[in-house]
N, C-alpha and C positions, 0 to 999 in steps of 0.2 A: 712104314712111316713116309712122310713127305720130306723131300730134302729142300733145306732152304740155305740160301747163300746171300750173305749180307754184302754190301759195298758202299762206298762213299765216306768212310771215316777218314780222319786225317788231323793235321794241326791247325788251330785257328786262334786268332787273338780273341780276347774278351770282347763282347759285342758283336762278333761276327756271326755267320750263318753256315750251316752245312745241310746237306740233304742226304739222309741214308735211304738205300734201297734194299729191298729183300725180295729175290726171285725164288719162286717155289715150282718144284717139279710137280708133275701130274695134271690130271684133268678135272679134280673136284675142288680146286683152290676156292671156288664161290660158296662152298659149303663149310668153310673154317672161319671162325673167329680169329683174327690175327693181333698179336701184341708185340710191343717193343719193351724190353727190360734193359737194365744197365747194372753193371758190377764194378765198383771202384776196388783198388787193391785193398785187401784185408777186410772188406765189408761185404755184407750178403747182397744176393741179386734183387733189385728192386724193380718195381712196376714203374713204367713210364707212361704207356699209352696203349690203348686197345680200340679196335674197330670191329663192328659187326659184319656178318657175312656179306652183306650187299652194300656195307658202306654207311647206312643210314644213321647209326648210332656210333658215337666215340665217348671215351672217358679218358681222363688224364689224371696223373698225379699232381697233387697241389703244388709241387715244386717247379712243374714245367707248364702249368695251365697258363694259357695266354702267351706262350713263348713258342711252344712245339705244336706242330699239326701233323696228325696222322691221317693217311689217305690210302687208297687202293684202287687198283685197275685190275678188274678181274679178268679183262680180255687178255692182258699181259702177264696174269698170274704173279702180280708183283704189289707189294705194300711199301709205303713210303714213310719217312719221318722227317719233316721240314723242321730244322732247328735253328731259331732266330735268337738274337740278343743273348748269345751264349756266355756262359759265366765259367770261371775256373772250377767250380763245384760240379759242373756238368762233365768234368773229365771222368771217363770210364770206359770200359768195353760194352759196346751195345749189341744186344742180341735180339733177333726177331724170333717169334714162336707161333706155333699154330695150335688152336684148340679145335680138336675135330670130334667133339662130344655132341655136336648139333645142338646143345643148349644155348637158348637165345640170349639169355642173361650174360653180359659180358662180365668176365671175372678179372680181377687184379692179381690173382694168386698163381704163382708159379705151378701150383700142383694141377691146375686145370689144363695146362698146355704141355702136350706130349710130343711135340717135334721142336727142335731148337736149331738154329743155325751156328755157325762156328765163332761169330762175332767180329765186330770191327772196332777199332779202337779210335776213340774221340778224344783229343787233348786240346783243352783251351788254355791258353796262356794268359796271364795277367799283364 
């Protein structure tokens, strides 16, 4: 498995911004589709955003489309999630995940992703 380590979470006021990072181990990062998911207390883990292997394609959950931006730097083995115009309902633990199946169609399903980070807490106050 690939090791994933998230960082950048914290406490922010509504309307503010945060940038999450996820650093991956290994030398085959560019062959993984990468995704961000989030889980609020008592709720299921939900899809947030994903990016294709070379970064040419991205998809977003409707709830974050237009406010969040996913990107990646394959030279640094890192994927990012820029979160703007944050809302209290964005409060959750955010996880990055790797899809190593080499399937080019990006998936929103947690079942496709087989490597997960430990998560980073994002709290948005009203």
